N, C-alpha and C positions, 0 to 999 in steps of 0.2 A: 257816250259811259260805257255803251260796248266798245267802243273802238280804243277809248282809254287803257282796259283793262286787258283788249288782246292785244296792246303793244307793249304794256308793262310787264304782262304774262312771257311772249313771246320771245322780251329779250333776257330774262332770266333761266329757259329755260331749254335743253339740248333738242330739244328738238320743235320748234316752232310751230311745223305741219300740222303736228300732233293737234294746236290748243284748237278748242271750241269754247267759245264763251254761247251760254242759250240764254232767256229770258222767260221768268216767267211771271205772271201777273198776280197777285197774293191776294186776299179779299177784300185787304183793303186797298181800295184802285189808286187812292196818295204812294205806294209802295210795289217798287220792281225787285226781283230777284234776280240778279246775276249766279246763274249756277257753272264754274268753272271744269271743265274736263279738261284735261293733260294727258301725256305720256305714262305710265306707271313708271317710269323710272324718274321723271321730272315734280312727281309730289313732294318729295323732301324738299327741292329745288323752293318750289313755291310754298310749302309752309316755313321751310327756313327753321334758322335756330330759334328754340323758343316758341317758335311758332310768330316772330318777329315779322317775315317779310307778309305772309296773307293778313294780318294784324295791320301791315301798313298800307296793301293794297286796298282792304277795309274801311280805314280814315280816309283815306283818297278819295275815295269815293263815295262816301259818307258826307262828307263836306261836299262836295261838288255838288250831291244832290238835294242838303240841304240850302246850298247856295242859289240851288233854281229853284226850292219848295216846294221838293218831293221828296221822298225816304228812297234809300235803296240797302237791298241787301246783298252782300259778294259771299258762295258756298264754294266751296272744293268740296266736287266730286271722287270722288277713291273707284277704284275697282270691284265692282259687285256689293259698291256699300249704298245705297243713298247719299243725299245730303249732310255732311256737317250741317245739322238744324241748332243754328245758334245766337239766340234773336240778340239784334246789336242796340247796344245804346245810346240810340237819337236822340232821344229826349235831353241828354246832359249834353248831348251836340247844339241843341236847339239851342238851348239856354245859352249859351257863351255869342260876346259881342267878336262884330266880321272881324275884326285885330285877330281875336283869339283862333278863331276859326282859322284866319292864313297862318297865322300862327304853329297849328299844330299840324296844318295841312303844308306848310314846308319844313318842318321833320319829317315826317312822315314820307315826302321826297324824297327827302337827301338821305332817306334807310333805302326809297330801293333803288336810288342812285347807283348807292356802294354796292345794293346788289349785283347790278347790272353790269359794272365795273367789274367786278369779282368776274362772273361768268362771261364776260369775254377775254379777260385775263387769260381765267383757264381753258376757254376755245382754242385761243392763240397758241398754248403751248402744248395742249393737244395736236395743232396743226403743223407745229416745227417737231414735233416727234417723230 
């Protein structure tokens, strides 16, 4: 899961070398908390418009965790602040069928793919200038 988060986030940000993913165990042994830290310039890119990017990342990781029989929480660390503590709605996803989970996962992956493509285009434009 850590590698998946790192791959997604590194392809979105302008400073992939600054991406750090740390893992925290929670009191509930079945839940793993992943904390994302990026360059301060890249926080907005990871959050996305109206939080769409971070929500998609969270959804992909939650679904992957459910399929493995565990739980996962993804939080974004911001400069001089603690993690954005937000309980994930894994209970709702756990009640869905595998087909419904796959459909939600595909939607979230498409959202992330669009953001990655936009980021690549922006980087190419900067290189051309």
